[in-house]
C-alpha positions as CSV (number, residue, x, y, z in Angstrom):
1,M,322.3,24.9,-81.4
2,K,319.3,27.1,-80.1
3,N,315.9,24.8,-79.3
4,Y,313.9,27.3,-81.1
5,R,315.1,26.5,-83.8
6,R,314.2,23.1,-84.2
7,K,310.9,24.1,-82.8
8,I,310.1,26.3,-85.7
9,R,311.6,23.8,-88.1
10,R,309.1,21.2,-87.0
11,V,305.8,23.8,-87.4
12,L,306.9,24.9,-90.7
13,F,308.1,22.1,-92.8
14,P,304.8,20.3,-92.1
15,T,302.5,23.8,-92.7
16,F,304.6,23.4,-96.3
17,A,303.4,20.1,-96.8
18,L,299.8,21.2,-96.6
19,M,300.0,24.5,-98.2
20,M,301.5,22.7,-101.1
21,A,299.3,19.5,-102.0
22,G,296.1,22.3,-101.0
23,M,297.6,24.1,-103.7
24,L,298.1,20.8,-106.4
25,V,294.3,20.1,-105.7
26,S,292.7,23.7,-105.8
27,C,294.9,25.2,-108.9
28,D,297.6,22.5,-110.9
29,K,294.5,19.6,-111.7
30,E,296.0,19.6,-115.3
31,R,299.6,21.2,-114.9
32,T,302.5,19.1,-115.0
33,A,305.2,19.7,-113.0
34,S,308.6,21.9,-114.7
35,A,312.0,21.6,-113.6
36,P,312.2,24.5,-111.1
37,E,315.1,27.4,-111.6
38,L,317.6,28.0,-108.7
39,S,320.8,29.4,-108.3
40,V,322.8,30.6,-104.8
41,T,325.8,32.1,-104.1
42,A,327.0,33.5,-100.9
43,S,328.5,36.9,-99.6
44,K,331.1,35.2,-97.5
45,T,332.3,31.2,-97.6
46,T,334.4,32.0,-94.2
47,V,332.9,34.3,-91.4
48,T,333.1,33.8,-87.7
49,E,330.6,33.1,-85.4
50,G,328.0,35.9,-84.8
51,E,328.7,36.5,-88.4
52,P,326.2,37.1,-90.6
53,V,326.0,35.3,-94.3
54,R,323.5,37.2,-96.7
55,F,322.9,33.9,-99.6
56,Y,321.7,35.8,-103.0
57,L,318.9,33.9,-104.4
58,N,318.3,33.6,-108.6
59,G,315.5,31.8,-110.0
60,H,311.7,30.1,-110.0
61,S,309.8,27.5,-107.7
62,D,306.7,27.0,-106.2
63,Y,308.7,26.1,-103.3
64,L,311.6,27.5,-101.3
65,L,313.2,25.8,-98.5
66,F,316.2,26.5,-96.3
67,F,318.6,23.9,-94.6
68,S,321.6,25.6,-92.3
69,G,323.3,22.3,-92.4
70,E,323.0,22.5,-88.4
71,D,322.0,19.3,-86.2
72,G,318.4,19.3,-87.0
73,S,318.6,21.4,-89.8
74,S,320.9,19.3,-92.4
75,Y,319.5,17.9,-96.2
76,D,321.5,15.1,-95.5
77,Y,318.8,14.0,-93.0
78,H,316.1,15.4,-94.2
79,D,314.8,11.5,-95.3
80,I,316.5,9.7,-92.7
81,P,315.8,10.2,-88.6
82,R,318.8,11.4,-86.5
83,V,319.3,8.3,-83.5
84,Y,321.1,9.2,-81.1
85,P,322.9,7.0,-77.7
86,A,320.9,7.3,-74.6
87,F,320.9,6.6,-71.4
88,L,318.2,7.3,-68.1
89,N,318.6,9.1,-64.6
90,L,316.2,9.1,-62.0
91,S,316.1,12.1,-59.6
92,F,313.7,13.6,-56.8
93,S,313.5,15.9,-53.9
94,T,312.2,15.4,-50.5
95,R,311.1,16.7,-46.8
96,L,310.3,15.4,-44.1
97,E,307.4,16.4,-41.8
98,G,306.1,17.0,-38.4
99,G,306.9,14.1,-35.7
100,N,309.7,11.9,-35.4
101,Q,310.5,8.7,-36.8
102,L,312.9,9.9,-39.3
103,S,315.5,7.3,-39.9
104,D,314.4,4.5,-41.8
105,I,310.6,5.7,-42.6
106,L,311.5,5.9,-46.5
107,S,313.6,3.7,-48.7
108,V,313.0,3.7,-52.3
109,K,313.1,0.7,-54.1
110,Y,312.5,-1.2,-57.8
111,S,311.0,-4.5,-58.9
112,S,312.1,-6.3,-62.6
113,D,309.3,-9.3,-61.7
114,F,306.5,-6.9,-60.3
115,S,303.4,-8.4,-61.9
116,G,302.0,-4.8,-63.4
117,E,298.9,-5.4,-60.4
118,Y,298.4,-2.4,-57.8
119,T,297.8,-5.2,-54.6
120,R,298.9,-6.7,-51.5
121,E,299.1,-9.8,-53.1
122,A,301.0,-8.8,-55.8
123,V,303.3,-6.6,-54.3
124,R,304.2,-9.2,-51.5
125,A,305.4,-11.5,-54.7
126,A,307.3,-9.2,-56.1
127,T,311.3,-8.6,-55.2
128,W,311.8,-5.1,-54.2
129,T,315.7,-4.5,-54.4
130,D,316.2,-1.3,-52.4
131,I,318.4,1.3,-53.6
132,T,317.7,3.8,-51.0
133,D,321.7,4.0,-50.1
134,K,322.3,5.5,-53.8
135,F,320.2,9.1,-53.0
136,T,320.3,11.6,-50.2
137,I,317.4,11.2,-47.5
138,P,316.4,13.9,-44.8
139,S,317.1,12.6,-41.9
140,K,315.7,15.9,-40.1
141,I,312.2,18.0,-39.9
142,E,313.2,21.2,-42.3
143,S,311.4,23.4,-44.2
144,T,313.3,23.3,-47.4
145,Q,313.5,20.2,-50.0
146,T,316.8,18.2,-49.8
147,P,317.5,16.9,-53.5
148,S,318.6,13.0,-53.8
149,G,321.2,13.7,-56.1
150,T,321.0,11.8,-60.0
151,L,321.5,7.9,-60.4
152,D,322.0,6.3,-63.5
153,M,319.8,3.4,-64.2
154,S,322.0,1.9,-66.3
155,E,322.8,0.4,-62.4
156,I,319.3,-1.1,-61.6
157,F,318.6,-2.7,-66.1
158,S,320.4,-5.4,-66.7
159,Q,320.3,-7.1,-70.1
160,Q,317.3,-9.4,-69.4
161,Q,315.0,-6.8,-68.0
162,E,312.3,-5.2,-70.0
163,V,310.8,-3.4,-67.7
164,V,311.2,-2.2,-63.9
165,F,309.1,-0.8,-61.4
166,L,310.3,1.9,-59.0
167,A,309.1,2.2,-55.3
168,F,308.6,4.4,-52.4
169,D,307.9,2.6,-49.4
170,Y,306.7,4.8,-46.2
171,K,306.6,2.5,-42.9
172,V,305.6,3.8,-39.9
173,A,305.9,2.3,-37.0
174,P,303.0,2.0,-33.9
175,F,301.9,4.5,-31.5
176,T,304.1,3.8,-28.2
177,G,303.8,7.6,-26.8
178,S,306.6,9.1,-28.0
179,N,307.3,8.0,-31.8
180,D,304.5,10.0,-33.9
181,R,304.9,9.7,-37.4
182,T,306.7,11.5,-39.7
183,V,304.7,12.9,-43.2
184,V,307.6,12.3,-46.0
185,Y,306.9,14.7,-49.1
186,I,308.7,13.7,-52.8
187,Y,308.9,16.9,-55.2
188,D,310.4,17.0,-58.3
189,F,310.0,13.1,-59.4
190,A,312.0,12.5,-63.1
191,V,313.0,10.1,-64.3
192,N,314.9,12.2,-67.8
193,A,316.5,10.4,-70.8
194,V,320.2,12.1,-71.5
195,S,322.0,11.9,-74.8
196,E,324.5,13.9,-76.6
197,I,321.6,16.1,-78.1
198,G,320.3,16.9,-74.2
199,V,317.8,15.9,-72.1
200,S,314.7,14.5,-72.5
201,T,311.8,14.2,-69.6
202,V,310.7,10.0,-69.9
203,M,308.1,10.6,-66.7
204,D,307.8,13.0,-64.3
205,Q,305.3,13.9,-61.3
206,S,302.8,15.3,-63.6
207,T,302.5,11.9,-65.3
208,V,303.9,9.5,-63.1
209,N,300.2,8.6,-61.6
210,W,301.3,7.0,-58.2
211,Q,299.4,4.0,-57.3
212,M,299.6,3.3,-53.7
213,V,299.4,0.1,-52.1
214,R,298.6,0.1,-48.7
215,F,299.2,-2.4,-45.9
216,G,297.6,-1.9,-42.0
217,E,295.2,-3.2,-40.2
218,G,292.1,-0.1,-40.9
219,F,294.5,1.5,-43.3
220,D,292.4,1.9,-45.9
221,E,289.8,3.3,-44.2
222,D,292.5,5.9,-42.9
223,A,291.1,10.0,-44.7
224,F,294.9,11.2,-43.6
225,G,296.2,8.1,-46.1
226,P,298.7,8.9,-48.8
227,N,297.9,11.6,-51.6
228,N,299.5,12.7,-54.9
229,N,299.1,15.6,-57.3
230,A,300.6,16.9,-59.8
231,T,303.4,19.0,-58.0
232,R,304.0,16.2,-55.3
233,L,303.8,12.8,-53.4
234,C,302.7,12.8,-50.2
235,L,302.9,9.4,-48.1
236,K,301.4,10.1,-44.1
237,C,298.6,8.4,-42.0
238,S,297.1,9.6,-39.4
239,P,298.8,10.7,-36.3
240,Q,299.7,8.4,-33.1
241,P,298.6,4.5,-35.3
242,A,297.5,2.1,-33.2
243,A,299.4,-0.5,-35.9
244,E,302.2,-0.5,-38.1
245,R,301.1,1.5,-41.5
246,E,303.1,0.7,-44.8
247,V,302.4,2.0,-48.1
248,Y,304.3,1.5,-51.3
249,A,303.9,4.5,-53.7
250,I,304.2,2.3,-57.3
251,S,305.2,3.9,-60.5
252,P,303.9,2.6,-64.0
253,A,307.0,0.0,-66.1
254,I,310.0,2.2,-67.1
255,K,311.7,0.6,-69.8
256,P,315.4,1.1,-70.4
257,A,316.5,3.8,-73.3
258,S,319.1,2.7,-75.1
259,E,318.4,5.6,-78.2
260,V,316.9,8.4,-78.9
261,N,314.4,9.0,-82.2
262,M,314.6,12.7,-82.9
263,G,313.1,12.2,-86.2
264,P,314.4,13.2,-89.6
265,D,315.6,16.8,-89.8
266,T,313.6,19.8,-91.3
267,G,313.7,23.1,-93.4
268,V,312.3,26.5,-93.2
269,T,310.1,27.4,-96.0
270,L,311.5,30.7,-97.3
271,K,308.7,30.7,-100.0
272,S,305.0,29.4,-100.4
273,Y,302.9,28.7,-103.5
274,V,301.5,32.0,-102.8
275,D,305.2,34.5,-101.8
276,E,306.9,36.0,-104.3
277,Y,310.4,35.1,-104.8
278,P,312.7,35.9,-102.0
279,G,316.0,37.7,-103.5
280,S,317.8,36.8,-100.4
281,H,318.6,35.2,-97.3
282,E,320.4,35.8,-94.6
283,Y,321.7,33.5,-92.0
284,T,323.8,33.3,-88.8
285,F,325.6,31.1,-87.3
286,D,326.7,30.9,-83.5
287,R,328.9,27.7,-83.5
288,A,331.8,26.9,-84.8
289,G,332.7,24.3,-88.0
290,E,331.3,23.6,-91.3
291,Y,328.3,23.4,-92.6
292,D,326.7,22.6,-95.7
293,V,323.9,24.9,-96.7
294,T,321.3,23.2,-98.9
295,F,318.6,25.7,-100.8
296,V,316.2,23.3,-102.1
297,A,313.4,24.6,-104.7
298,V,310.2,22.3,-105.2
299,N,307.7,22.3,-108.2
300,G,304.7,20.2,-107.8
301,A,301.5,19.2,-109.7
302,V,298.7,16.7,-109.2
303,N,301.3,13.8,-110.8
304,G,304.4,14.7,-109.0
305,R,306.9,16.7,-108.4
306,K,310.6,18.3,-109.5
307,Q,313.0,19.9,-107.2
308,K,316.1,21.4,-107.9
309,T,318.9,21.5,-105.2
310,V,321.5,24.1,-104.4
311,T,323.8,23.5,-102.0
312,I,327.6,26.0,-100.3
313,R,329.6,25.3,-97.8
314,V,330.4,27.5,-95.0
315,K,333.2,27.6,-92.9
316,V,332.7,28.9,-89.5
317,D,335.7,30.2,-87.7
318,P,335.8,30.5,-83.5
319,A,335.2,34.3,-82.6
320,A,338.0,36.3,-81.1
321,D,338.2,36.5,-77.2
322,T,337.8,40.0,-77.1
323,E,337.0,40.2,-74.1
324,A,340.5,40.0,-72.8
325,E,342.0,42.4,-74.6
326,G,339.7,44.3,-72.5
327,E,337.8,45.2,-75.9
328,T,333.6,45.0,-76.0
329,V,332.3,41.8,-77.0
330,P,329.9,42.1,-79.3
331,S,326.2,40.8,-78.6
332,E,325.3,37.5,-80.9
333,K,322.6,38.4,-83.6
334,E,319.3,37.8,-82.9
335,E,317.8,35.2,-85.5
336,W,315.0,35.8,-87.5
């Protein structure tokens, strides 16, 4: 199911509710809701992927909604949230620039007992577990970014842990004449919730708001210290530092994800109070399966509402693989 369908539905259904409430108050103060009338027939109840079905509509109602029966538009879930099991994953990319402290300058860590106070004392008091070896970190100067790979964060959450904090630990040795510091850039940081319906962003570089905790004499006054913006995290200090420099760039608390709640399914409004009754509605399924297509007719008044539903099951068969036979494969019909 295409993502834009869900977006359209979630816009249209609240609009339907608001329009209905407004019309009831302005026009139907005295009217008692009558039972809506609705009958539906289909041009076909068995089709192939990409083949349109036309539904012929006959009746009378203030409003008419359409549920295709697909995930996100099933009347069975119009008042029940869809909840899917999920897990978190972590990824980012790295680039090194300048200097020659190329190894062990960056560590990736997490803590489950960090207090959330972004102070030197709180950072040192917490237990930080090093997970750098679970990622690909570059060890040479390059103009391109190196993807870290993806970590399933289930590995770092335990039954007892309510939250974890992630940290990039940047540590520079004192300059001794030939070991100038290297700047580290972190791009594309993302914590995503992954479920059977897709991927949703929990936290990324534009929202993470890294908190910097610096260690090292005079580092707080270093104008060339670490900085952060919506596209990258920059970990650095002034060149040729006389003393060790270290900074923890720490994320906000991250909660484990056991599920994704997508809310109830919604329908498309085919008719509002002021619209003429549609004579038909055409729809194209792009995935094989069996779908309970539901039309909901609604009459409303100040003292309540009445509705009628009609459901037709449509079987959608897989499209034939005509390309293998040398024929032209028809393009997918655009939905409206």
